[in-house]
C-alpha positions as CSV (number, residue, x, y, z in Angstrom):
1,X,10.8,-11.9,14.8
2,X,7.4,-10.3,13.6
3,X,7.8,-8.5,10.3
4,X,5.3,-6.9,7.8
5,X,7.3,-5.9,4.7
6,X,6.0,-4.8,1.3
7,X,6.1,-8.1,0.0
8,X,4.1,-9.3,2.9
9,X,1.5,-6.8,1.9
10,X,1.6,-7.6,-1.7
11,X,0.9,-11.3,-0.7
12,X,-2.0,-10.3,1.5
13,X,-3.5,-8.1,-1.2
14,X,-3.0,-11.2,-3.8
15,X,-4.8,-13.5,-1.3
16,X,-7.8,-11.1,-0.8
17,X,-8.2,-10.5,-4.7
18,X,-8.1,-14.4,-5.2
19,X,-10.7,-14.8,-2.7
20,X,-13.0,-12.2,-4.4
21,X,-12.3,-13.7,-7.8
22,X,-13.0,-17.3,-6.5
23,X,-16.4,-16.1,-5.4
24,X,-17.1,-14.3,-8.6
25,X,-15.9,-17.6,-10.5
26,X,-18.4,-19.7,-8.7
27,X,-21.4,-17.2,-9.2
28,X,-20.6,-17.3,-12.9
29,X,-20.5,-21.0,-12.9
30,X,-23.9,-21.3,-11.0
31,X,-25.4,-18.7,-13.4
32,X,-24.0,-20.7,-16.5
33,X,-25.7,-23.8,-15.1
34,X,-29.0,-21.9,-14.5
35,X,-29.1,-20.7,-18.1
36,X,-28.2,-24.1,-19.4
37,X,-31.2,-25.6,-17.4
38,X,-33.6,-23.0,-18.7
39,X,-32.4,-23.7,-22.4
40,X,-32.9,-27.5,-21.9
41,X,-36.3,-27.1,-20.2
42,X,-37.8,-24.2,-22.3
43,X,-35.8,-24.2,-25.6
44,X,-34.8,-20.6,-25.4
45,X,-32.8,-20.0,-28.4
46,X,-31.1,-16.7,-27.1
47,X,-29.5,-18.9,-24.3
48,X,-26.7,-20.0,-26.7
49,X,-25.3,-16.3,-26.8
50,X,-25.6,-15.9,-23.1
51,X,-23.8,-19.3,-22.5
52,X,-21.0,-18.1,-24.8
53,X,-20.7,-14.8,-23.1
54,X,-20.5,-16.5,-19.7
55,X,-18.0,-18.9,-21.0
56,X,-15.8,-16.2,-22.1
57,X,-16.2,-14.4,-18.7
58,X,-15.3,-17.6,-16.8
59,X,-12.1,-17.9,-19.2
60,X,-11.2,-14.1,-18.5
61,X,-11.8,-15.0,-14.7
62,X,-9.2,-17.9,-14.9
63,X,-6.4,-15.7,-16.9
64,X,-7.0,-13.0,-14.3
65,X,-6.4,-15.2,-11.4
66,X,-3.1,-16.7,-13.1
67,X,-1.9,-13.2,-13.8
68,X,-2.7,-11.9,-10.2
69,X,-0.3,-14.6,-8.8
70,X,2.7,-13.2,-10.8
71,X,2.1,-9.5,-9.6
72,X,4.9,-8.0,-7.5
73,X,3.4,-4.7,-6.2
74,X,0.1,-3.3,-5.1
75,X,0.1,-0.9,-8.1
76,X,0.7,-3.8,-10.4
77,X,-2.2,-5.6,-8.9
78,X,-4.5,-2.5,-9.0
79,X,-3.8,-2.1,-12.9
80,X,-4.3,-5.8,-13.5
81,X,-7.8,-5.5,-11.7
82,X,-8.7,-2.3,-13.5
83,X,-8.1,-3.9,-16.7
84,X,-10.0,-7.1,-15.8
85,X,-13.2,-5.1,-14.4
86,X,-13.4,-3.1,-17.6
87,X,-13.0,-6.4,-19.6
88,X,-15.9,-7.7,-17.3
89,X,-18.1,-4.6,-18.1
90,X,-17.8,-5.4,-21.8
91,X,-18.8,-9.2,-21.4
92,X,-21.6,-8.1,-19.1
93,X,-23.2,-5.6,-21.5
94,X,-23.3,-8.6,-24.0
95,X,-25.0,-10.9,-21.6
96,X,-27.2,-7.9,-20.3
97,X,-28.3,-7.4,-23.9
98,X,-29.1,-11.1,-24.5
99,X,-31.1,-11.5,-21.2
100,X,-33.5,-8.3,-22.2
101,X,-31.9,-6.4,-19.3
102,X,-32.9,-2.9,-20.5
103,X,-36.5,-4.0,-19.8
104,X,-35.7,-5.5,-16.4
105,X,-33.1,-3.2,-14.8
106,X,-29.8,-5.0,-15.9
107,X,-28.1,-2.4,-14.1
108,X,-28.1,-4.2,-11.0
109,X,-25.4,-6.5,-12.5
110,X,-23.2,-3.4,-13.2
111,X,-23.7,-2.3,-9.5
112,X,-21.9,-5.6,-8.6
113,X,-18.9,-5.0,-10.7
114,X,-18.8,-1.3,-9.3
115,X,-18.9,-2.7,-5.7
116,X,-16.1,-4.8,-6.6
117,X,-14.1,-2.0,-7.9
118,X,-14.9,0.0,-4.7
119,X,-13.3,-2.8,-2.7
120,X,-10.2,-3.4,-5.0
121,X,-9.2,-0.1,-6.3
122,X,-8.5,3.5,-5.1
123,X,-11.4,6.0,-5.3
124,X,-10.4,7.5,-8.6
125,X,-10.2,4.3,-10.3
126,X,-13.5,3.3,-8.9
127,X,-15.3,6.2,-10.4
128,X,-13.5,5.3,-13.9
129,X,-15.0,1.8,-13.6
130,X,-18.4,3.6,-12.6
131,X,-18.2,6.0,-15.5
132,X,-17.5,3.3,-18.1
133,X,-20.3,1.1,-16.5
134,X,-22.6,4.0,-17.1
135,X,-21.6,4.7,-20.7
136,X,-21.8,1.0,-21.8
137,X,-25.3,0.5,-20.1
138,X,-26.5,3.8,-21.6
139,X,-25.0,2.9,-25.0
140,X,-26.9,-0.3,-24.9
141,X,-30.3,1.3,-23.9
142,X,-29.9,4.0,-26.7
143,X,-28.9,1.6,-29.2
144,X,-32.0,-0.6,-28.3
145,X,-34.2,2.3,-28.4
146,X,-33.0,3.6,-31.8
147,X,-33.1,0.0,-33.3
148,X,-29.3,0.2,-33.9
149,X,-29.2,-3.3,-32.4
150,X,-32.3,-5.6,-32.0
151,X,-33.8,-6.0,-28.9
152,X,-33.3,-9.5,-27.3
153,X,-36.2,-10.3,-24.9
154,X,-35.5,-13.4,-22.7
155,X,-38.1,-13.8,-19.9
156,X,-40.8,-11.7,-20.9
157,X,-40.7,-11.5,-24.9
158,X,-44.1,-9.5,-25.0
159,X,-42.6,-6.4,-23.3
160,X,-41.7,-3.3,-25.5
161,X,-40.4,-0.9,-22.8
162,X,-37.2,-0.7,-24.7
163,X,-39.0,1.6,-27.2
164,X,-40.8,3.9,-24.4
165,X,-39.1,7.1,-24.3
166,X,-40.1,7.6,-20.7
167,X,-38.8,4.4,-19.5
168,X,-35.5,4.8,-21.1
169,X,-35.2,8.3,-19.9
170,X,-35.9,7.0,-16.2
171,X,-33.4,4.0,-16.8
172,X,-30.5,6.3,-17.8
173,X,-31.0,8.8,-15.0
174,X,-31.5,6.0,-12.4
175,X,-28.4,4.2,-13.9
176,X,-26.2,7.4,-13.6
177,X,-27.5,8.0,-10.1
178,X,-27.2,4.5,-8.7
179,X,-23.9,3.6,-10.1
180,X,-22.1,6.8,-9.2
181,X,-23.6,6.8,-5.7
182,X,-22.6,3.2,-5.3
183,X,-19.0,4.1,-6.3
184,X,-18.9,7.1,-3.8
185,X,-20.4,4.8,-1.1
186,X,-18.3,1.9,-1.6
187,X,-15.1,4.1,-1.9
188,X,-15.9,5.7,1.4
189,X,-16.5,2.3,3.1
190,X,-13.3,0.8,1.4
191,X,-11.2,3.9,2.6
192,X,-12.3,3.5,6.1
193,X,-11.5,-0.3,5.9
194,X,-8.1,0.6,4.4
195,X,-7.5,3.2,7.0
196,X,-8.3,0.7,9.7
197,X,-5.9,-1.8,8.1
198,X,-3.2,0.6,8.0
199,X,-3.6,1.6,11.6
200,X,-3.4,-2.1,12.5
201,X,-0.3,-2.6,10.3
202,X,1.3,0.4,12.2
203,X,0.5,-1.1,15.3
204,X,1.9,-4.5,14.4
205,X,5.0,-2.9,13.2
206,X,5.6,-1.0,16.5
207,X,4.7,-4.3,18.4
208,X,7.4,-6.1,16.2
209,X,9.9,-3.4,17.0
210,X,9.3,-3.7,20.7
211,X,9.6,-7.4,20.6
212,X,12.7,-7.2,18.7
213,X,14.1,-4.8,21.3
214,X,13.1,-7.1,24.1
215,X,14.9,-10.1,22.1
216,X,17.9,-8.0,21.7
217,X,18.1,-7.1,25.3
218,X,17.6,-10.8,26.1
219,X,20.3,-12.0,23.9
220,X,22.7,-9.7,25.7
221,X,21.6,-11.4,29.0
222,X,22.5,-14.7,27.4
223,X,26.1,-14.3,27.2
224,X,28.6,-16.3,25.5
225,X,30.2,-19.1,27.6
226,X,33.4,-17.7,29.3
227,X,37.1,-19.4,28.9
228,X,37.2,-21.6,31.9
229,X,40.6,-23.7,32.5
230,X,39.6,-27.4,32.6
231,X,36.3,-26.9,30.6
232,X,35.2,-26.4,27.1
233,X,31.7,-25.0,27.1
234,X,29.0,-24.2,24.4
235,X,25.5,-23.2,24.5
236,X,22.5,-22.3,22.3
237,X,19.1,-20.9,23.1
238,X,16.3,-21.0,20.5
239,X,13.0,-19.1,21.5
240,X,9.7,-20.6,20.4
241,X,8.3,-17.1,19.8
242,X,10.1,-13.8,19.9
243,X,11.4,-14.1,23.3
244,X,12.5,-17.0,25.4
245,X,11.7,-18.4,28.6
246,X,14.8,-20.6,28.9
247,X,18.1,-19.2,30.1
248,X,21.8,-20.1,30.8
249,X,24.1,-17.9,32.8
250,X,27.8,-18.1,33.5
251,X,29.2,-16.2,36.4
252,X,32.4,-15.9,38.4
253,X,31.7,-17.0,42.1
254,X,35.1,-15.9,43.4
255,X,38.3,-17.9,44.4
256,X,38.6,-19.9,41.3
257,X,35.0,-20.8,41.3
258,X,32.5,-20.7,38.5
259,X,28.4,-20.7,38.5
260,X,26.7,-22.5,35.7
261,X,23.0,-22.3,35.7
262,X,20.2,-23.6,33.3
263,X,16.7,-22.9,33.7
264,X,13.2,-23.0,32.2
265,X,10.3,-20.8,33.1
266,X,6.9,-22.2,32.8
267,X,5.6,-21.2,29.5
268,X,7.0,-19.2,26.9
269,X,6.5,-15.7,25.2
270,X,6.9,-12.3,26.7
271,X,5.6,-13.2,30.2
272,X,8.1,-16.1,30.5
273,X,10.8,-13.9,29.2
274,X,10.3,-11.4,31.7
275,X,10.3,-13.9,34.6
276,X,13.5,-15.3,32.8
277,X,15.2,-11.9,33.0
278,X,14.2,-11.4,36.7
279,X,15.6,-14.7,37.6
280,X,19.0,-14.1,35.8
281,X,19.3,-10.6,37.7
282,X,18.4,-12.1,40.9
283,X,21.1,-14.7,40.5
284,X,23.6,-12.4,39.6
285,X,22.8,-9.9,42.5
286,X,22.5,-12.6,45.1
287,X,25.8,-14.2,44.0
288,X,27.5,-10.6,44.2
289,X,26.1,-10.2,47.8
290,X,27.3,-13.6,48.8
291,X,30.8,-12.9,47.5
292,X,31.0,-9.6,49.4
293,X,29.8,-10.5,52.9
294,X,33.4,-11.4,54.0
295,X,32.7,-15.0,54.8
296,X,34.5,-17.8,52.9
297,X,31.8,-20.4,52.3
298,X,32.1,-23.8,50.8
299,X,30.8,-24.4,47.1
300,X,27.8,-26.3,48.7
301,X,27.0,-23.3,51.1
302,X,27.2,-20.9,48.2
303,X,24.7,-22.9,46.2
304,X,22.3,-23.3,48.9
305,X,22.4,-19.6,50.0
306,X,22.1,-18.5,46.4
307,X,19.1,-20.7,45.6
308,X,17.4,-19.7,49.0
309,X,17.9,-15.9,48.3
310,X,16.9,-16.0,44.5
311,X,13.8,-18.3,45.6
312,X,12.5,-15.8,48.3
313,X,13.2,-12.8,46.1
314,X,11.3,-14.4,43.2
315,X,8.4,-15.6,45.3
316,X,8.1,-12.1,47.0
317,X,8.4,-9.9,43.9
318,X,6.7,-12.0,41.3
319,X,4.8,-15.0,42.9
320,X,1.6,-15.8,41.0
321,X,1.2,-19.2,39.2
322,X,4.7,-19.1,37.5
323,X,7.7,-21.3,38.5
324,X,11.1,-21.9,37.2
325,X,12.9,-25.2,37.2
326,X,16.7,-24.9,37.1
327,X,20.0,-26.6,37.5
328,X,22.9,-25.1,39.4
329,X,26.4,-26.1,39.3
330,X,29.5,-24.7,40.9
331,X,32.9,-25.5,39.3
332,X,36.1,-25.2,41.1
333,X,39.0,-24.7,38.7
334,X,41.4,-25.3,41.6
335,X,40.6,-29.0,42.1
336,X,38.2,-29.6,39.0
337,X,35.4,-30.3,41.4
338,X,31.7,-29.9,40.7
339,X,28.8,-29.4,43.1
340,X,25.4,-29.6,41.6
341,X,21.7,-28.5,42.9
342,X,18.7,-29.8,40.9
343,X,15.5,-27.6,41.3
344,X,13.0,-29.8,39.5
345,X,15.3,-29.6,36.2
346,X,16.6,-33.3,35.7
347,X,17.2,-32.6,32.0
348,X,21.0,-33.7,32.3
349,X,22.8,-36.2,30.4
350,X,26.4,-37.4,31.1
351,X,28.8,-38.6,28.6
352,X,31.3,-41.0,30.1
353,X,34.6,-41.1,28.1
354,X,35.6,-44.5,29.6
355,X,32.4,-46.4,28.5
356,X,31.4,-44.3,25.5
357,X,27.8,-44.0,26.8
358,X,25.5,-41.3,27.7
359,X,23.5,-41.9,30.6
360,X,21.6,-39.6,33.2
361,X,23.9,-38.8,36.1
362,X,23.4,-41.0,39.2
363,X,22.4,-38.5,41.9
364,X,23.1,-39.1,45.6
365,X,21.0,-36.1,46.9
366,X,17.5,-35.0,46.8
367,X,15.7,-33.3,43.9
368,X,14.2,-30.0,45.0
369,X,11.3,-28.0,44.0
370,X,11.4,-25.4,41.3
371,X,12.0,-21.8,42.1
372,X,8.9,-20.0,43.3
373,X,7.2,-23.5,43.9
374,X,8.1,-23.4,47.5
375,X,5.1,-20.9,48.2
376,X,2.8,-23.9,47.7
377,X,4.7,-26.2,50.3
378,X,6.6,-25.7,53.5
379,X,9.5,-23.3,53.7
380,X,13.2,-23.6,52.5
381,X,12.1,-24.4,48.8
382,X,12.9,-28.2,49.4
383,X,10.1,-30.1,50.2
384,X,10.6,-29.0,53.9
385,X,14.3,-30.2,53.9
386,X,17.5,-27.8,53.6
387,X,19.0,-27.4,50.4
388,X,21.7,-30.0,49.9
389,X,24.0,-29.6,46.9
390,X,25.8,-32.9,45.9
391,X,29.1,-33.4,44.2
392,X,29.2,-34.6,40.6
393,X,32.6,-36.1,39.7
394,X,33.6,-35.6,36.0
395,X,36.8,-36.9,34.6
396,X,38.9,-35.5,31.5
397,X,36.7,-36.6,28.4
398,X,33.6,-36.7,30.3
399,X,30.9,-34.3,29.1
400,X,27.5,-33.0,30.7
401,X,24.6,-32.1,28.4
402,X,22.2,-29.7,30.1
403,X,18.8,-29.0,28.1
404,X,15.4,-28.0,28.4
405,X,12.3,-30.0,27.7
406,X,11.8,-28.3,24.4
407,X,14.5,-30.4,23.1
408,X,13.2,-33.8,23.7
409,X,9.6,-32.8,23.2
410,X,10.1,-31.5,19.7
411,X,7.7,-33.3,17.4
412,X,7.7,-34.3,13.7
413,X,3.8,-34.5,13.7
414,X,3.6,-38.1,15.0
415,X,6.2,-38.5,17.8
416,X,8.7,-36.7,20.0
417,X,12.3,-36.6,19.6
418,X,12.7,-38.3,23.0
419,X,15.4,-39.3,25.4
420,X,16.5,-42.6,23.4
421,X,17.2,-40.4,20.4
422,X,19.0,-37.9,22.5
423,X,21.2,-40.4,24.3
424,X,22.2,-42.2,21.0
425,X,23.0,-38.9,19.7
426,X,25.2,-37.7,22.6
427,X,27.0,-41.1,22.6
428,X,27.6,-40.6,18.9
429,X,29.1,-37.1,19.5
430,X,30.8,-37.5,22.8
431,X,34.2,-37.3,21.5
432,X,33.6,-34.0,19.7
433,X,34.2,-30.7,21.0
434,X,31.4,-28.9,22.9
435,X,30.5,-26.6,20.1
436,X,30.3,-29.6,17.7
437,X,28.1,-31.4,20.1
438,X,25.7,-28.4,20.2
439,X,25.7,-28.3,16.6
440,X,25.4,-31.9,16.0
441,X,22.3,-32.0,18.5
442,X,20.3,-29.1,16.9
443,X,21.0,-30.4,13.4
444,X,19.6,-33.8,14.5
445,X,16.3,-32.2,16.0
446,X,16.0,-30.0,13.0
447,X,16.2,-33.0,10.7
448,X,13.9,-34.8,12.8
449,X,11.2,-32.2,13.0
450,X,11.5,-31.6,9.2
451,X,11.0,-27.8,9.8
452,X,7.8,-28.1,11.9
453,X,6.7,-25.2,14.0
454,X,8.8,-25.0,17.2
455,X,6.4,-25.4,20.1
456,X,8.6,-24.7,23.2
457,X,11.9,-23.0,23.9
458,X,15.0,-25.0,23.4
459,X,18.3,-24.5,25.4
460,X,21.2,-26.7,25.2
461,X,24.4,-26.3,27.2
462,X,27.4,-28.7,26.7
463,X,30.2,-28.8,29.5
464,X,33.1,-30.9,28.5
465,X,36.0,-31.6,30.9
466,X,39.4,-31.4,29.3
467,X,42.8,-31.4,30.5
468,X,43.9,-28.1,32.0
469,X,46.7,-26.4,30.2
470,X,48.3,-25.2,33.6
C-alpha cells in the first residue's frame, strides 16, 4: 500500500537537510585545507584564528547533523536549522574579520547562508536570518571603521579601504540590498518548489487512495474458500505491488460439483490486476451460462466449454500481448472425483499420503495453451486440438498444492526458493491441515528470502482430501 504520512514527510525533510549539511561540511573541510596550505607556504600568522574559527564551524556542523536525526516534526527541524544558521553567521563573521573581508566583499559568504535559509526555512525566518546577517556584517564594518576592533588584512595587507567612508557606506548599502533581495528571491523560489512538492504529495496520496480502493475490490473478488464435503481448502494471495495479477476462485457448478481455478496473469501491478478481474468475471458469467442452458453436461464437458468461452471472451475484449496461465479443476462431491485442465500452468504438487512424498501429478492428457494465447496459433485454444480435461484421482489424506511461479522464484539475493525446497516442505507438512500447510509454506519462503523485496505475486491454494462426514 502506498502511503505518505507525516513521519514520512519528516524523514524526507531530515534527509534533505542532511544532504545540504554534508555538502556544507565538505566545503568547510576544503576551505580549512586551503587556509592551512597557505599558512604553511606563506607563513601567514592570522591564519591560526581562521583555522580555529573553521574548526568550531565544523564541530557545529557535526552537532547539528546529530541533533537533526533526532527531530520528530518539521517545526522542530526548522527551529533547529534556524539556531544553527544564526550560530553559523556568528562564526562566519569571525572568519570574515580575519580574512579582511570588509575590503574584499566578505558579504558574499553571508549570501550563501541566506540562500541556505531560503531553502530550509519559511519566508519569515529567512528574512530573520538575512536581517541578522546584515546586522553582523554592518557591525563588523563599522567596528573596523571606527577602530573598535583592529583590521586584520589577509591577502592584500596594503589596502586601507576599511577607513574610507565612501567605501564603507557603499559596502553597507550593497550588503543590505543584496542580502534582502537574496532572501526575497530565494524565498519565492523555495515557495514555488514547496508548492510543487505539495501538489505532488497530494497527487501521490490520491493515487494511493485509488490503489487501496482497487486492492480492496480485488480482495473481495478473492473470496475465502468455501466448505465442501470431502475437502479441506486454504488459500493465500500476496501481491508484489498494490494489486495482484494472480487469482484463485471457488464456484458452484451445479449438481454437487465445484469449480476451482488458479491463474497467473503475465506481469503484475495494475494492468495485470485488471486482466485478472476480467478473467474472474468471465469465469463466473460463463459458468452461470453453462449451468442455465438446460443441458446436463459431464464434468469434462463443463471444463472444456467453460475454458473455450472464457478464452474467446478475453481474446476478443482484451487481446494484446497479455495472457493468463491457469489450472482448472472440477470436483464432484457425490463420488469424490476430480477432473482437471492445465492451461500452461503446471505449478501443481501432489502429496501422496500412502508414500509420504510430494511429487508432480502424472498427467495423462495434454497441456494446453494459456488463455488468450490461442490468438497466436490455431483455434480451440489447445495447439489445434480440442480441449480434453483429464481425471486426477486423490485419496483421503492426499493433498494438492497449487501455486504460482512467484513462490518458487522467490530469491534471497543469490538463489531461488526452487522446486526442491518446495517439495521437501510439502512432504514435511503433508499430514497437516490445509491452513497449516499454507502457513508453513509462506513462513518457509519468508525465512528463505530474509525479508527481501518481493518480485512477483505469490498465490498458494491447498486442497486436501478428507473423509466425508456424510
